[in-house]
C-alpha positions in Angstrom: 10.3 0.0 -12.4 11.8 -2.4 -15.0 9.6 -4.3 -17.4 10.1 -7.8 -16.0 12.0 -9.7 -13.0 15.7 -9.6 -14.4 16.0 -12.4 -11.1 13.1 -14.6 -12.3 11.9 -13.5 -15.7 8.1 -12.5 -14.1 6.5 -8.9 -16.6 5.4 -6.3 -14.7 3.4 -4.7 -16.5 0.8 -7.5 -18.0 -1.6 -5.5 -19.7 -3.1 -1.5 -19.3 -4.7 -1.4 -16.9 -2.9 -4.2 -14.3 -1.5 -1.6 -11.4 -5.4 0.0 -10.1 -6.4 -3.4 -8.5 -2.7 -2.4 -6.1 -5.1 1.5 -5.4 -7.3 -1.4 -3.4 -4.5 -3.1 -1.6 -2.5 -0.1 -1.1 -5.6 1.6 1.1 -6.0 -2.0 2.6 -2.8 -1.5 4.1 -2.8 2.6 4.5 -5.9 2.4 6.3 -4.6 0.6 9.4 -1.7 2.1 9.4 -3.8 5.7 9.5 -5.3 4.7 12.5 -2.9 3.2 14.4 -0.8 6.9 14.1 -3.9 8.8 14.7 -4.2 6.4 17.8 -1.1 6.8 18.7 -2.0 9.9 18.4 -4.9 9.9 20.9 -3.2 8.2 23.4 -0.4 10.9 23.8 -3.0 13.1 23.7 -3.2 15.0 20.7 -7.5 16.2 22.3 -10.4 13.9 20.6 -9.6 11.6 18.2 -10.6 13.4 15.3 -7.9 15.7 16.1 -6.3 13.0 16.2 -6.8 11.7 12.9 -6.6 15.4 11.0 -3.0 15.6 12.7 -2.3 11.8 11.6 -3.2 13.4 8.3 -1.1 15.4 7.7 2.1 12.6 9.5 1.0 9.6 6.7 2.7 10.8 3.7 6.1 9.7 5.1 4.7 6.2 4.6 3.1 6.3 1.7 5.9 5.9 -0.7 6.2 2.9 1.5 2.6 2.0 0.8 2.7 2.1 -2.8 5.4 -0.1 -3.0 4.4 -2.6 -0.5 1.0 -2.6 -2.4 2.1 -3.2 -6.2 4.1 -6.1 -4.1 1.1 -7.7 -2.2 -0.8 -7.3 -6.0 2.0 -8.7 -7.6 0.9 -12.0 -5.2 -2.1 -11.9 -4.8 -2.5 -12.4 -9.4 -0.1 -15.1 -9.2 -1.3 -16.9 -6.6 -5.1 -16.6 -8.1 -3.6 -17.4 -11.4 -0.2 -18.6 -12.1 1.5 -17.9 -15.2 4.7 -19.1 -16.7 7.9 -17.0 -17.4 
């Protein structure tokens, strides 16, 4: 990851531990994705809802890089919304 945005100059690494909040965002984004996969599997007929969630745990890893990236994007936007900083 680059230390700052080449277009607007926003610094990404502001302080140690800055990205810890992005983990909560990743969780908030990941639970609906996991639930959607499990619901589709359940509707298709993979057994009970518990079995569908077990299968969904094995199907979610391809989505993790997207969740990782977009959780950081959402976290940066929330940070800018709450505490705007100059370049």
